[in-house]
N, C-alpha and C positions, 0 to 999 in steps of 0.2 A: 504494498499499499505506500509505504512513505516513497519508493522510485518512483510510482508512477504518478505521485503528486508534485516530486521534484522535476521531473520531466514534464507535467502539464504548465508549473510555473515556468520554466526555461523556455519552453514554446512561446506562452503571452509574452514574455519579456522579450524575444528577439522578434515578435509581430510588432508589438509595442513600436519598438528602435525603429523596425523598419517604416511604419506608419509615421512616426517622426520626422525622419530622413524625408520620405516622397512630399510629405506636408511644407516640410522647411526648404525644399526647391522651388515651391511656389510661391513663398514669401516675397513680398517686396520689401527693402529697408523703408521706401518713404512712406510707407503705410504703418509702419512699426513706429515712426515717429509723431506719425499722427495721432496713432492713440496713447503713444506715452504725453504728448501735449493735451492730453484732455484729462490727464491727473492732475487732479486740483494739489498746489504748491500748501503745504501744512506739517506741520513739526510730527514724527513719527509717534505712533500711539506706545505707551509706555512698554516697555521689552521688546519694542522693534527698533532700537537704535542700534549703529552701528558705531 
């Protein structure tokens, strides 16, 4: 049972990696900047500071 679960999790991780890689190929840097510009400028919430 353990090996089946481990293999299933690995396959899922690889499929996710492939999906994200393909999705990233379609991304546009300009769109990313537009999205970031919509984020309000404010102090981070407590615990989120760098």
